[in-house]
N, C-alpha and C positions, 0 to 999 in steps of 0.2 A: 333504286338506280334511277339516273335522270332521263328523261325522255330524249330521243335523238332523232335528227332530221338530216339528211344528206342533200346537197346541192352543188352542182358546178360553182367552183369559185376561184377567183385569181386576184393577187394583189399587184398593183402595178405601181413600181417604184423606180428608182434612178439613182445614180452617184451622187447629184447635186441638183439644186433647184434650175429652174429654167431648162431642164432637159426635154420637155413637152409630155409630162405625165398625164396633165389633163387632157390634152389634144388626144393622146392615144387612149386613155380611159373613155373619153367621149366618143371617140370613133368606134371602139369595140362594142360600146352600149348602143350607139345608134345602129350600127350595123344588126346586131341581133334583135333590137326592137323592130327594126325593118322586116326580119325574119317572122314577126309575130310572137318574139319571146317576150316575156315579163323579166325585166331586168332592174334589180335593186342595187344602186351604187351608193357606197359610205366613202367618207372622207377620213383620213388619219389625221389628227390635229384639230385645232381650233379654227380652221380657215373658213371664212365666210362666201369668197368670191367664186373659188373653183367649184364648190358645190351648186353655185346658181348656174354654171355652165352646164355640169352634169345632169341637173334636174332637166334642162331642155333637152338633152340626149336620150335621157331614160324614160322621160315623162312622167317621173315619180319624184318624190321629195327625197333629198338626201340628207343623211344624219351623219353626226362626228362619232367617230371611234377614236378613244384615247384612253389609254390604261390608267392615266391619273386623273384627267380632268373629269372624264366620264365614268371611269371605273371600271375594272375587269368584270365585275357581275353584270352591270348594264349592258356592257358592251356583247358580252356572252349571250344575253337574252335577246339582243336585237338581231343578232346573227342568227340564233336559233329560229325565231320568230320568221326572218325573211326565207331562210331555207325551207320553211314549212310551207310556204306561200309563191315563191317565184320560180324562175327557170334558171337564172344566173345570178350569182352575187360577184359584183366588181368593186374593190377597195382601192381608191388611189391614196398611195403613201404621201408622207410629208416631207420635204427637204429632200436629203439624200438619205439612204436606206438605213445607214447606221448612225444617223445625226440626231442628237438629242437624247434625253433620258425621262421617259421611256421613247422608243423609236419605232419606226417601221419594221424593223428587224424583229424587234420584241414583240409585236402583235403578231406578226407571221409565225413566230415560234409558238406563241401561246395557243393559237388556234389550228396549226397546221396548214397555213394557206401558202400555195404555191406561188412562186414569184415570177413575174414578167419584168424584165428590166428594160428601161429605156434610156438609152444612150446618146447624148448629141455627139454625132460623128462628122460634124461639118468642118473641123479643123484637124482631123487625124485620118490616118490609114490603117495600116499594120498595128500600131499601137492600141487599136481598139480592142484586139485581142488580149493584150496583156491586162487591161482594165476590166474586162470580162472575167477573165481568170482571176484576178485578185477579189472580185464581188463574189464570185461563185465559191471559192475556196477560204474566203475569210471565217466563215462560221459553218462547221459541218453539221448544224442544227437547221440549217435553213435549205428549202427545196426549190430549186429554180426550175421553171417551166420553159422559159423562153427568153430571147433577146430581140428588140426592135431598135435597129440604128436609125436614129432620127436626123434630120434636115440634111440629108444626102443629096449631092449635086446631081447624080445621074449613074447609069448602070456601070459604068468604069468604076466609080468610086464606090459603088455598094459592093463590088465584086472584091474590091482590095479589103473591104472593111469586113465583111462576113466571110471570107476567106480564112481571116484571121482567128476564127473561133471555131472553125470545124470540130476540134477535139475536144469540144464541150458537149457534143451531143444534144443540143438544145433546138428547139424550133426558133427559127430566125426569119427575119423580114427587115425591109427598110421602108422608112417614108420619105418621100423627097421634099427638098427645101422648096415649099410652094407657099407664098403669101396668101394665096387665095383662100387656103384652108387654115393657115396660122390665125390665132387668137390675139388680137391687140392687147397691149398692156399699157398701164401708167403707173404711178409711184407706189400704189399699195397692192400692185398685182395686175390680173388681167381685168379688163373692162367688164363690166356687167352686161349680160344678154340683152337687157332691155334697151342698152344703149347701141346696140350692133343690130341694124336692120336687116343684115343677111347672115344672122346667126345660123339658120337652118340650112342655108347653102354650104356655109363653111364645114358644118358638122357633116352634111352629106358627102362632100368631097373627101372627108377624112375617112368615113364609113368606107367609101369606095375602096379605098387602099387597103383595108381590113379585107374586103370582099375576095381581092386577089393575093392573099396570103395564107400561111399556114394557120394562122389564129381565126380564120373563118369557121373553125369547128369549136364545139365546146370545150373548154378546159377539164381537167378531172374532178370529180365529185369530192367533196369535203364534208365530214361527218360533225355537225354541231350539236353540242348537248346544251339542254335546258340547264339553267343554274339549279343547284341543290337547294331545297327548301326545308328547314327543320320544323317549320309549322306553317299552317295557312298565313299568307301575309295580307294584311289589312291596309287598305290605302288610306293613310293618314291624313291626306290633304282632301279627300271627297267631300264636296260641298263647302268648304271653308270659305271659297270666294263666290258663293252662290249669288246669283243677280247682280254682282258687281261688274259694271261696264269699265272695262280697261281700255282706254284709247292709246293706239299704237302707231307711231309715225313709220310710214312705210312707202317709200318712193325712190327715185333714182339717188337722191340726196342722203337718205337714212333707208338703207336696205340690208343692213348687217344683223340679221335675226337667225337665231337657231330654231329649227322647228320643235327641238326639244323643249326649249322655254315656252312656246305658244302652247304645246301639248300640256305642260305641267299645269298652267294656268287655266285651260279650257277643262282639264280633269277635275280641277278644284271648283269648276262650276262657274268661272268667269265668262261673260261674252265680251269677246273681242270685237272692237270697233277701230278700223283703220283709218288714218288720216294721211293727208299729204301736205307737209309744211311749203311745197312748191306751189302747189295748185289750188288748194282749199282756201275760202276765204277766212275761215275761222275754225276753231276746234268743234268737233260735235259735242254733245252731251255726254258726259261720262264721269266715274268716280275716281279715277286715276289715270296717269298720262306716263307712258314709257317711251324714250326717245333712244333709238339704239344709235349705233353708230353707221358711218357710211362716208358719203363724200360732202360734206358742206362746204368745203373749201372749193370745190370745183362749182357749186351752184351758189356761191355767196352772195353775188350780185342779184339773182332771182329771189333767193331767200331774204335778203335784206328790203327789197321793195315790196315785199307781200306784208305790208304794215299793219293790215286789219288783222292778220292771222297771229303776227308776233304780239298785238295788243291784247288778242284772245288768250294767248300762253301766258302772258303777265297776270291776265284775270284769273286764270285757272291756278296759278302758282299762289298767287296772293290769297286765294280763297281758302288754303290749307289742305287741299286735296294732295295726296302723294304723287310726287313726280320722280321717277328714276331716269337717270340719263347717263349713258355710256360714250366716252369717246367723243366722236363727232356729235352726239346728242348733248354733250356737255359743254362742246364749243358753242353750239347753237344757243345756248342758256347765257353765255358770256355778252359782255357789252360790246365787243368789238373782235373781228377776225381779220387779220392781215393776209392776203392772199396775192400772188401775182403783183407784188409792190402797190396793191391797193387796199385801203381801210374800209370794212364793210361794219355797218351797225347792225347788229343782231338783237337778242330779246332783252339783255340787261337784267335778268332774273338772278344770275349770280353776278357778283362784283369781280371782274377780271377781263383780261384780254388774251388773245392768244395768236400766233403768226405761225405760217407755215416755213418750214426749213427745208433746206435742199437734201439733207442727210437723215436717214432714219433715226428717230429720237429714241424708240423704246419697241422692243419686240420680246416676247416670250411669254410664257405660262407663269401663272402667279397664285398665290393663296392669299387670304386677308382673313384675319378674325376681327369681327365686329362685337363689341361689347352692348347688349341690349336686354331690358327686360331682364336684368339680374342674370343674364346667362351670356355664354360666348358661343357666337355663331361663325363657322369656319366655311367660308365661300372660295371657290375655284373658278379661274376664268384665264384671261389673258389678254395682253395690249399688243399692239402694231400701230405706231403713228409717226408721222412727219412733222408733227406740230409740237410746240412747245405753249405752255399756257402760265400765265401769272395771275394767281386767282386769291382775292383778299380775304379768304375764309380760312379759319384754323381747321386743318384736318383731323378727323375723328380715328382715323387709322392710317396704317401705311402696309401695302402687300409686300411680300417677299418672293422674289423669283423661285421657281422651282427647276432644278432641284438645288442650286448653290445658294439658296437663302440670301441672296443681295437685296437690298431696298428696292422697292419697286414704285407702284403708283400711289398718290394719296387718295383718300376717299374723304369728300366733302360733305357736309350736311348743313343746310341753311333752311330754315322754316321747315317746309313739308318737302324739300328737294333733296334727294340723294344722288351724288355725282361722281364720276372718277373716269379717268382715263381705261379703267378696266372693263371688259366685257365679261360679265358674268354669265356663268353656266347654271341656270335656276337650279336644276337637278342635284347639284353638288350641296345645297342646303335650301331645300322647298320650304321649311318653316320659316327662314328668315323672310323671304319674297312673300309669304302669304301673309305673314305679320306686318310687313310693310304696305301692301296694298290695302290691307285691312284698315290701316290706321291705328294699328295695336302695338307699333313697335316703339319703344322708349330708348332712344340711342344715348350711348354715354362714349366720352372720348377716351382712345386706348392708344398706346404709343406705336404699336405695329403688331403683326400678326403673322401666322403661318397657314 
């Protein structure tokens, strides 16, 4: 029998993106943290920015849960470990409840998570009830705990909306349309908390609304089970990166980092050294460089003006040491980036240029198989970007979107640099990244992968 642990838990979801899931999840987390509770928040799907907000609210790292990218077993392990150590588990869903495959509803069914639906009621009244009725009755396998009507104009509007769902016998509340507590957005989603000097005040205002609601009490407990193990598991990555100094760019321009990626590197023995391409004068000493995604287009002028740092990145790449670049990190390595009708010169480590578009260029989870060391390594991750790039290197592989298998992002290899628009989830294939950072990866060309 598996070990079991119980803990109050709640999944916060919505019928569509933009309903206010992050604000409500952060508000509930903030409220209970102020009560002295230990709150662990998770985010469904591959998003980077929402977890940053949720980390401020919960004062704890936020990890991704996803049945495909992360895998059922790892999701189960993280939930079990959290239930054993915290007072409350909150999980923010992704997109709409039933959107995608797998989706938030699939995760709720898999682990028996009760659902709190957040619905934007700003442009409706009694029709709100029809929408709630549809969500609650769409799948008999789901358990709904409550509904929050969000972006409500006032008490009269709230009465119209909430009276329409009385027959559902759910806990209800409403959040008013308050710009003081709302979270500002830009093209990739919410602004990062480091860019909001009043983030704490905004979260406290939102938490105050929870304090006045039926959700100021703990949700029901859920029992989580430790994954079955047929035999004692050995950490096959332990010490394989021992004494390797891996430099990771981390600042307002490059902040899209999974905690799971950092954890994998440190558990393999690597020492993480953070650097800021915005503020530092040059790269610190290290054995490998990891340039994650972020907002280089927003900070393109400042990045382009940091010439000494750019020169140190060029020297590092030319030295033959491994350089891994994802999305915005890849754009930084190109020669030029066009943003806001202005052309900015960047590193020129890769031959190519990029420009920002007004519409979304790519979004979705993807898998890619890369052939190396006479073996095939299957990696999982996602992409989400508004830019397009013209890169003068022959790709070694091309990803396929999950689950429909449409062609996705190219993967480029030049010298010691591996780059793609894909954001990789390292735990999907730890051996690949350990070989890469150890400089023991002999890459081969391959047409496409799954």
